[in-house]
N, C-alpha and C positions, 0 to 999 in steps of 0.2 A: 573378333568379326572373321567370316569366312572370305570375304572380299580384300582383306589386307594382305600385301605383297611383301616378301622379304625385302629387307632394307637395301640390298645390293639389285634388287629388280624395280626399283623407283625410277621413273623418268619422267622429265619435265615435259609437259605438252606444249612443244615450240610454235602448235599452231592457235595457242590460246594464251598469248601473253599480253600483259597490259601495265602500262607504266601509271601509277597512282599519284594523285596529287590532290592535297587536303586544303580546301577552301572553308575558313571559318569567318564568323563576325566577331570572335574573340568573346560571345556573350553565351547564345543559347544554340547558335546554329553550326554545324560541322557537315560540309558535304564531301565525299569521296569521289574524285572524277577518275574514271579508269579508261584511259586512252590506250586503244589496240594499238601493238608495235609489232614489227616482225621480228626474227630471232636478232637481227643485225641492231636492233634498238631504234630503227627509223619507224616513223608513224605508217599504220597501215589503214589506209582509207576505204579499204573494203570492208570494214566492220565499224559499228557503229560505238561511239563513246558512251559508257555507261555511267549513271550517277546514283550515290547511294547518301541518303540522309541519315543523321544521327544526332541524337541530343540525350540529355538526361531528364526525367521528371521525378518530383520527390512523390514519395509513398509513405504509408505508415512504416514500412521498413528500411525507410533511407530512399538514397537515388537509385534509380532504376534506368539503365542504357536501353533507349529505343533506337532502333535501326530500320530502315526501310527504303527498298529501292524506289527512284524516282522516275518515272516515263518522261524524259525530256531529250531533245535532239541539241540543245545547247545549254550553257551554262547559266542563262538568263532564264531559260525555261526553268531549270532544275531550282534556281532561287523562287521564283514565283511559285513552283508547286511544292516546295518544301513543307510548309504548314499542313497542306492536305496530306501528303505522304507519313507525316508523323500521326496526324490524327488517326488516318486509319489504320496504322500499326498499333496505337495505344488502343482503338476500339476493339481489334482483333485480340490483343492482349487481354483486355478486360472479358471478352467472350470467351477465350480459351480457359481463365481462371474459374469463370462460372459454370462453365462444363465439367471442370476438372473438379470443383466443389461439389456440384450435382451428383456425379459419379462416386465420389466419395461418401457423399450421404444416403447412397442407395445400396451402399457394399452391406453385404450381411456378414455380422460378426458372431461366431460360433462360442457360445459361453465357454471358459476354460481353456480356450486357444491363445487367448492373448491377442494383441493388435499386431499386423505386420511391422518386423523390424524388433519388436520386443521379444525377448528371451521367454522361457516357461514361466508359468507363474511362480513368483517368489523370486525372482531374478536368477534361477538356475543354483542359487545354492543348496548345498547338502546340509541337512541338519542332523545332529548325532544324539 
């Protein structure tokens, strides 16, 4: 990637530090609470705490992780908004899958070219 820095030039953004706490019901819900902190580790009340919902849903291919930001100012609000945040994330995943499927179904395949990711017809074997 063009925007990658050499390892010796990577720097921590000291103005964007967060302490992470995990909250879970030990069943289905997990919320990451990201509390803004200063470089000395003390809380930074000038920035908002952020909340991120996570869970897993079962699909035909097995469990799928689902993660979504939660717009909340308190943990209590985040707990209440958790189901809606997950529902919206799942709805978005479904729409993206449908769009991907639609794009794949309209792709033109030229005979003799093989499918993307496949080698030449015959598997590239040379017959003698």
